[in-house]
N, C-alpha and C positions, 0 to 999 in steps of 0.2 A: 349477886354475890357469886354465883357459879362462874360467869365469864372471868371475873377477876381471879378466882381460884385457879382456873385453867391457865391463864397467862402466867401467874406466879409459878405454877407447877412446871410449865414448859420452860420457863427461864431458869429455874433451879436445876432442872435436868439437862439444860443446854440442848434441847431438842425442839426446834421449831419456835424459838423465842422471838425471832424477828417477824415471822409470819403471824403468830398469834397476837403479839403486841401491836403490830401494824393494823391488823383487822379490828382489834378492840378500839384503837384510836380512831379509825375511820368510821366505825359504827356508833360511836358515842360522842355526839356534838358537845355535850356538857363537859366532857373531859378535854376536848379540844379547846374550849373556851377557858378552862382552868389553866391549861398549859400556856396559852397565849398571855393570859393575865399575869401568870408567874414570871414569864419571860420579860414582860414589860417592867414589872416591879424590880427584877434583878438588874435590868439595864439602867433604870433610874438610880438605883442604889450604887452600883459599881461603875457604870459608865460604859458606853459602847466600845470605846477604844480598848479598854482592858479586856472586855469579853472577846473581841476579835483577835487579840494577840495572845493573851495568856490562856484563854480557853483551849485553842487548838494544841498548845504546847502541853497542857495538862492531859488532854485526850491522847496525844501521842505517847506520853510517858506511861499512861495507863494501858497501853497496848494497841490502841487504834491508830488511825492515820489522821493527823491534824493538818488542816489547810489554812494558811494565812494568805490573805489577798494582799499583794504588793502594790499593784496598780490595775488598770483596766485590762491588761493583757497577760500579766504574770501572776502566778500563784506559787507559793512555796508549800510543798507537801512533805511532811516528815513523819517518821515512825521511829521506833527504837532500833530498827534495822537499817533504814536508809533515808536519805533526804533527796527530794526531787524538785527541780524548778520546772514549772509547767507553763507553756505558752498556749493561750487560747485566742483564736481569732474566728469569729462567727460571721458568716456571710448571709 
């Protein structure tokens, strides 16, 4: 109960939210399983194509940076301020 309260407090205060939530996720395997199970249920209900296209758009509108994969080499990244076409080639 205390770790959950610390994560909530850190996120409400916007001080260390990423670090505390990442640490909580990495140290609680039952939480990881719950997240994976919920992701699979959402993909079954909505469909992976909708999640991969609409999800990043919603994330960008909310203030983050959304990434839509166009093909093997190109991604489209967008936020409320800018849009970027990204080329990735790994060797």
